[in-house]
BAVODREN-272829 format. One record per atom (N, C-alpha, C): y, x, z; residue in three letters. Coordinates in nm, 2 decimals. Layout:
<atoms>
<atom v="Y" u="X" w="Z" resn="ALA"/>
...
</atoms>
This chain:
<atoms>
<atom v="18.15" u="-3.04" w="15.10" resn="MET"/>
<atom v="18.11" u="-3.04" w="14.93" resn="MET"/>
<atom v="17.94" u="-2.98" w="14.96" resn="MET"/>
<atom v="17.88" u="-3.02" w="14.87" resn="ILE"/>
<atom v="17.74" u="-2.96" w="14.83" resn="ILE"/>
<atom v="17.75" u="-2.85" w="14.70" resn="ILE"/>
<atom v="17.65" u="-2.74" w="14.71" resn="VAL"/>
<atom v="17.65" u="-2.68" w="14.62" resn="VAL"/>
<atom v="17.50" u="-2.63" w="14.62" resn="VAL"/>
<atom v="17.46" u="-2.68" w="14.46" resn="THR"/>
<atom v="17.32" u="-2.66" w="14.48" resn="THR"/>
<atom v="17.28" u="-2.54" w="14.30" resn="THR"/>
<atom v="17.22" u="-2.46" w="14.38" resn="GLY"/>
<atom v="17.17" u="-2.37" w="14.28" resn="GLY"/>
<atom v="17.29" u="-2.28" w="14.20" resn="GLY"/>
<atom v="17.41" u="-2.24" w="14.28" resn="SER"/>
<atom v="17.52" u="-2.14" w="14.24" resn="SER"/>
<atom v="17.55" u="-2.06" w="14.34" resn="SER"/>
<atom v="17.44" u="-1.94" w="14.36" resn="LEU"/>
<atom v="17.49" u="-1.82" w="14.44" resn="LEU"/>
<atom v="17.62" u="-1.77" w="14.47" resn="LEU"/>
<atom v="17.68" u="-1.79" w="14.29" resn="GLY"/>
<atom v="17.83" u="-1.71" w="14.32" resn="GLY"/>
<atom v="17.91" u="-1.85" w="14.33" resn="GLY"/>
<atom v="17.93" u="-1.95" w="14.31" resn="VAL"/>
<atom v="18.00" u="-2.02" w="14.41" resn="VAL"/>
<atom v="18.03" u="-2.01" w="14.56" resn="VAL"/>
<atom v="17.86" u="-2.03" w="14.62" resn="VAL"/>
<atom v="17.86" u="-2.03" w="14.75" resn="VAL"/>
<atom v="17.94" u="-1.86" w="14.82" resn="VAL"/>
<atom v="17.92" u="-1.75" w="14.72" resn="ARG"/>
<atom v="17.94" u="-1.64" w="14.79" resn="ARG"/>
<atom v="18.10" u="-1.65" w="14.76" resn="ARG"/>
<atom v="18.17" u="-1.68" w="14.66" resn="ALA"/>
<atom v="18.30" u="-1.70" w="14.66" resn="ALA"/>
<atom v="18.36" u="-1.77" w="14.80" resn="ALA"/>
<atom v="18.31" u="-1.89" w="14.80" resn="LEU"/>
<atom v="18.36" u="-1.98" w="14.91" resn="LEU"/>
<atom v="18.32" u="-1.89" w="15.06" resn="LEU"/>
<atom v="18.23" u="-1.83" w="15.08" resn="MET"/>
<atom v="18.22" u="-1.75" w="15.20" resn="MET"/>
<atom v="18.30" u="-1.63" w="15.19" resn="MET"/>
<atom v="18.33" u="-1.56" w="15.11" resn="ALA"/>
<atom v="18.46" u="-1.45" w="15.12" resn="ALA"/>
<atom v="18.57" u="-1.50" w="15.13" resn="ALA"/>
<atom v="18.60" u="-1.63" w="15.09" resn="ALA"/>
<atom v="18.73" u="-1.68" w="15.13" resn="ALA"/>
<atom v="18.73" u="-1.75" w="15.26" resn="ALA"/>
<atom v="18.63" u="-1.73" w="15.35" resn="ASP"/>
<atom v="18.61" u="-1.80" w="15.48" resn="ASP"/>
<atom v="18.61" u="-1.97" w="15.45" resn="ASP"/>
<atom v="18.62" u="-2.00" w="15.38" resn="LEU"/>
<atom v="18.58" u="-2.18" w="15.36" resn="LEU"/>
<atom v="18.45" u="-2.22" w="15.38" resn="LEU"/>
<atom v="18.38" u="-2.16" w="15.45" resn="VAL"/>
<atom v="18.25" u="-2.25" w="15.49" resn="VAL"/>
<atom v="18.21" u="-2.25" w="15.64" resn="VAL"/>
<atom v="18.18" u="-2.40" w="15.66" resn="ASP"/>
<atom v="18.17" u="-2.39" w="15.81" resn="ASP"/>
<atom v="18.02" u="-2.45" w="15.86" resn="ASP"/>
<atom v="17.97" u="-2.49" w="15.77" resn="GLU"/>
<atom v="17.84" u="-2.53" w="15.80" resn="GLU"/>
<atom v="17.74" u="-2.50" w="15.65" resn="GLU"/>
<atom v="17.63" u="-2.45" w="15.70" resn="TYR"/>
<atom v="17.49" u="-2.44" w="15.60" resn="TYR"/>
<atom v="17.39" u="-2.52" w="15.63" resn="TYR"/>
<atom v="17.36" u="-2.60" w="15.53" resn="ARG"/>
<atom v="17.24" u="-2.72" w="15.53" resn="ARG"/>
<atom v="17.15" u="-2.66" w="15.44" resn="ARG"/>
<atom v="17.03" u="-2.57" w="15.46" resn="LEU"/>
<atom v="16.94" u="-2.52" w="15.39" resn="LEU"/>
<atom v="16.81" u="-2.56" w="15.39" resn="LEU"/>
<atom v="16.78" u="-2.60" w="15.26" resn="LEU"/>
<atom v="16.65" u="-2.67" w="15.24" resn="LEU"/>
<atom v="16.53" u="-2.54" w="15.19" resn="LEU"/>
<atom v="16.46" u="-2.52" w="15.29" resn="THR"/>
<atom v="16.39" u="-2.39" w="15.25" resn="THR"/>
<atom v="16.19" u="-2.45" w="15.27" resn="THR"/>
<atom v="16.13" u="-2.43" w="15.15" resn="PHE"/>
<atom v="16.05" u="-2.45" w="15.09" resn="PHE"/>
<atom v="15.95" u="-2.33" w="15.17" resn="PHE"/>
<atom v="15.79" u="-2.31" w="15.22" resn="PRO"/>
<atom v="15.76" u="-2.25" w="15.26" resn="PRO"/>
<atom v="15.63" u="-2.15" w="15.13" resn="PRO"/>
<atom v="15.70" u="-2.11" w="15.01" resn="THR"/>
<atom v="15.64" u="-2.05" w="14.91" resn="THR"/>
<atom v="15.72" u="-1.91" w="14.91" resn="THR"/>
<atom v="15.62" u="-1.82" w="14.84" resn="VAL"/>
<atom v="15.68" u="-1.67" w="14.87" resn="VAL"/>
<atom v="15.66" u="-1.71" w="14.68" resn="VAL"/>
<atom v="15.75" u="-1.67" w="14.61" resn="LEU"/>
<atom v="15.77" u="-1.63" w="14.46" resn="LEU"/>
<atom v="15.81" u="-1.50" w="14.43" resn="LEU"/>
<atom v="15.86" u="-1.41" w="14.50" resn="GLY"/>
<atom v="15.89" u="-1.29" w="14.44" resn="GLY"/>
<atom v="16.03" u="-1.24" w="14.53" resn="GLY"/>
<atom v="16.08" u="-1.16" w="14.48" resn="ALA"/>
<atom v="16.22" u="-1.11" w="14.47" resn="ALA"/>
<atom v="16.32" u="-1.19" w="14.42" resn="ALA"/>
<atom v="16.44" u="-1.17" w="14.46" resn="GLY"/>
<atom v="16.55" u="-1.24" w="14.44" resn="GLY"/>
<atom v="16.67" u="-1.22" w="14.50" resn="GLY"/>
<atom v="16.80" u="-1.27" w="14.48" resn="ARG"/>
<atom v="16.95" u="-1.25" w="14.56" resn="ARG"/>
<atom v="16.92" u="-1.28" w="14.67" resn="ARG"/>
<atom v="16.96" u="-1.26" w="14.75" resn="ARG"/>
<atom v="16.98" u="-1.31" w="14.91" resn="ARG"/>
<atom v="17.12" u="-1.39" w="14.96" resn="ARG"/>
<atom v="17.10" u="-1.46" w="15.00" resn="LEU"/>
<atom v="17.20" u="-1.57" w="15.08" resn="LEU"/>
<atom v="17.34" u="-1.48" w="15.11" resn="LEU"/>
<atom v="17.24" u="-1.41" w="15.24" resn="PHE"/>
<atom v="17.31" u="-1.32" w="15.31" resn="PHE"/>
<atom v="17.26" u="-1.17" w="15.29" resn="PHE"/>
<atom v="17.33" u="-1.10" w="15.19" resn="PRO"/>
<atom v="17.27" u="-0.94" w="15.20" resn="PRO"/>
<atom v="17.31" u="-0.89" w="15.32" resn="PRO"/>
<atom v="17.24" u="-0.77" w="15.34" resn="ASP"/>
<atom v="17.25" u="-0.68" w="15.43" resn="ASP"/>
<atom v="17.41" u="-0.64" w="15.44" resn="ASP"/>
<atom v="17.45" u="-0.61" w="15.34" resn="THR"/>
<atom v="17.58" u="-0.52" w="15.30" resn="THR"/>
<atom v="17.67" u="-0.64" w="15.34" resn="THR"/>
<atom v="17.68" u="-0.74" w="15.35" resn="GLY"/>
<atom v="17.76" u="-0.81" w="15.46" resn="GLY"/>
<atom v="17.83" u="-0.93" w="15.31" resn="GLY"/>
<atom v="17.93" u="-1.05" w="15.33" resn="PRO"/>
<atom v="17.98" u="-1.03" w="15.45" resn="PRO"/>
<atom v="17.90" u="-1.11" w="15.59" resn="PRO"/>
<atom v="17.93" u="-1.07" w="15.69" resn="TYR"/>
<atom v="17.86" u="-1.08" w="15.83" resn="TYR"/>
<atom v="17.89" u="-1.25" w="15.87" resn="TYR"/>
<atom v="17.81" u="-1.34" w="15.85" resn="ALA"/>
<atom v="17.77" u="-1.46" w="15.92" resn="ALA"/>
<atom v="17.72" u="-1.47" w="16.06" resn="ALA"/>
<atom v="17.79" u="-1.47" w="16.16" resn="ASP"/>
<atom v="17.80" u="-1.55" w="16.29" resn="ASP"/>
<atom v="17.75" u="-1.69" w="16.27" resn="ASP"/>
<atom v="17.60" u="-1.71" w="16.27" resn="LEU"/>
<atom v="17.58" u="-1.87" w="16.27" resn="LEU"/>
<atom v="17.50" u="-1.90" w="16.39" resn="LEU"/>
<atom v="17.47" u="-2.05" w="16.44" resn="GLU"/>
<atom v="17.41" u="-2.09" w="16.50" resn="GLU"/>
<atom v="17.29" u="-2.23" w="16.48" resn="GLU"/>
<atom v="17.17" u="-2.22" w="16.47" resn="CYS"/>
<atom v="17.12" u="-2.31" w="16.45" resn="CYS"/>
<atom v="17.15" u="-2.49" w="16.56" resn="CYS"/>
<atom v="17.19" u="-2.56" w="16.46" resn="VAL"/>
<atom v="17.22" u="-2.67" w="16.50" resn="VAL"/>
<atom v="17.12" u="-2.79" w="16.49" resn="VAL"/>
<atom v="17.01" u="-2.78" w="16.38" resn="SER"/>
<atom v="16.91" u="-2.85" w="16.37" resn="SER"/>
<atom v="16.84" u="-2.81" w="16.28" resn="SER"/>
<atom v="16.70" u="-2.86" w="16.31" resn="ALA"/>
<atom v="16.58" u="-2.82" w="16.20" resn="ALA"/>
<atom v="16.49" u="-2.96" w="16.17" resn="ALA"/>
<atom v="16.46" u="-2.97" w="16.07" resn="GLU"/>
<atom v="16.38" u="-3.09" w="16.04" resn="GLU"/>
<atom v="16.30" u="-3.09" w="15.93" resn="GLU"/>
<atom v="16.17" u="-3.14" w="15.91" resn="ARG"/>
<atom v="16.08" u="-3.15" w="15.84" resn="ARG"/>
<atom v="16.15" u="-3.24" w="15.73" resn="ARG"/>
<atom v="16.12" u="-3.20" w="15.59" resn="ALA"/>
<atom v="16.17" u="-3.27" w="15.46" resn="ALA"/>
<atom v="16.04" u="-3.29" w="15.38" resn="ALA"/>
<atom v="15.91" u="-3.33" w="15.41" resn="GLY"/>
<atom v="15.81" u="-3.35" w="15.31" resn="GLY"/>
<atom v="15.75" u="-3.22" w="15.32" resn="GLY"/>
<atom v="15.75" u="-3.12" w="15.25" resn="ALA"/>
<atom v="15.67" u="-2.97" w="15.24" resn="ALA"/>
<atom v="15.77" u="-2.86" w="15.30" resn="ALA"/>
<atom v="15.92" u="-2.92" w="15.29" resn="ALA"/>
<atom v="16.04" u="-2.83" w="15.34" resn="ALA"/>
<atom v="16.06" u="-2.85" w="15.45" resn="ALA"/>
<atom v="16.18" u="-2.74" w="15.50" resn="VAL"/>
<atom v="16.24" u="-2.75" w="15.66" resn="VAL"/>
<atom v="16.40" u="-2.78" w="15.59" resn="VAL"/>
<atom v="16.44" u="-2.86" w="15.67" resn="LEU"/>
<atom v="16.61" u="-2.88" w="15.63" resn="LEU"/>
<atom v="16.66" u="-2.82" w="15.78" resn="LEU"/>
<atom v="16.72" u="-2.69" w="15.76" resn="GLY"/>
<atom v="16.79" u="-2.63" w="15.87" resn="GLY"/>
<atom v="16.97" u="-2.65" w="15.83" resn="GLY"/>
<atom v="17.06" u="-2.69" w="15.93" resn="ARG"/>
<atom v="17.18" u="-2.69" w="15.98" resn="ARG"/>
<atom v="17.21" u="-2.58" w="16.06" resn="ARG"/>
<atom v="17.31" u="-2.52" w="16.02" resn="TYR"/>
<atom v="17.36" u="-2.38" w="16.06" resn="TYR"/>
<atom v="17.51" u="-2.40" w="16.04" resn="TYR"/>
<atom v="17.61" u="-2.36" w="16.17" resn="ARG"/>
<atom v="17.71" u="-2.39" w="16.19" resn="ARG"/>
<atom v="17.78" u="-2.25" w="16.23" resn="ARG"/>
<atom v="17.90" u="-2.24" w="16.21" resn="ARG"/>
<atom v="17.96" u="-2.09" w="16.23" resn="ARG"/>
<atom v="17.98" u="-2.13" w="16.40" resn="ARG"/>
<atom v="17.98" u="-2.02" w="16.48" resn="THR"/>
<atom v="17.99" u="-2.01" w="16.60" resn="THR"/>
<atom v="18.12" u="-1.98" w="16.58" resn="THR"/>
<atom v="18.22" u="-2.05" w="16.74" resn="ALA"/>
<atom v="18.35" u="-2.02" w="16.74" resn="ALA"/>
<atom v="18.40" u="-1.87" w="16.81" resn="ALA"/>
<atom v="18.49" u="-1.83" w="16.76" resn="ALA"/>
<atom v="18.53" u="-1.69" w="16.76" resn="ALA"/>
<atom v="18.62" u="-1.67" w="16.89" resn="ALA"/>
</atoms>
């Protein structure tokens, strides 16, 4: 499933422990403050970087949950 632009849906999936992999497209631009995907207050996500590759001006990073 791909979720674009809905932090509420992603957080609900995270809370239900339904996310195995994150693919994050990151642009190297600072625009100000906003809500964080992984807040300091939890839930804690133990992830490992699977790959990182350039996609134009952005970086596509793949992160997978580590084995418990």
